N, C-alpha and C positions, 0 to 999 in steps of 0.2 A: 422606696421601701416604707417610709412613714405612712403613704397613703394606703398601703396594703394592711399595716397594722391597724389604722383608724377604721378602716371599712370592716376588719375582723371584729373590732370592738363594737360596732353599731348594733348588730342583733342582741348582744349580750346586754348592752345598755337598754334596749328596748324591753327585754325580758325583765331586767331589774326594775325598770320604771313601772311596768304593769304589776310586778309583784309587789313593790312598794305601795302602789295605789291601792291594791286589794287589802294590804296590811293596814293601811290608814283608815279605810272604810271599816274594816273589822274592829279597829281600835275605837272608832267613833261609835259603832253600834254597842260595843262593850261598855264603854263610858256612860251611854245613854241608858243602858239597862241597870248599871250600878246606881246612877242617880235616881232612876225610877224606884229601885229597891230602897233607897234611902228615904226617898219621899213617903213611901208606904209604910216604912218602919219607924216614922217620926224622926228621922235624922236632920241634920242641920243643912238643908238644901231648900231653896224656894221653888215654887211652881214654875216661875218664869225661867229659872235655870234649866229645870227639866225640860220644859217645853222647847227651849232653845236648842239643847243638846239632842233632843229627839228629832227636831227639824233639821239640824245640821246632818245628822246620820241619815235621815231619810233623802236628803238632797244629794248627799255624797254616793248613796247606793243607787239612786236613780241615774246619776251621771255615769257610774261605773256599768250599768246595764246598757246604757246608750252607747258607750265606748265599745262594750261586747258586741252589740247589735251592728255597729258600724264595721268592725273588724270581720265579723262573720259575713256581712254583705259583700265586703271587699275580697274575701277568701272565695265565696261562691262565684264572683265575677271573674276571678282569676281562673277558676276551674272551668268556667263556661268557655274560656277562650279555646278555639281549635287550633292546633299546630299543624 
């Protein structure tokens, strides 16, 4: 019975994992945009901090895109299997 409950939780955990990943990337991009705005308006933020935040957001976004590409490739491969 426990095995059935664990397998039923698997897909939901995967969806939650993907959803939290997208939310984290969105948060990083928002933070980078806020720091850029602070830098341009004379706020108390250094150029190095802004550059680091932008690079982190960019790297996280690229990783998310690669994960999406791998998932789409796996989906297409599964669809190509003839039954």
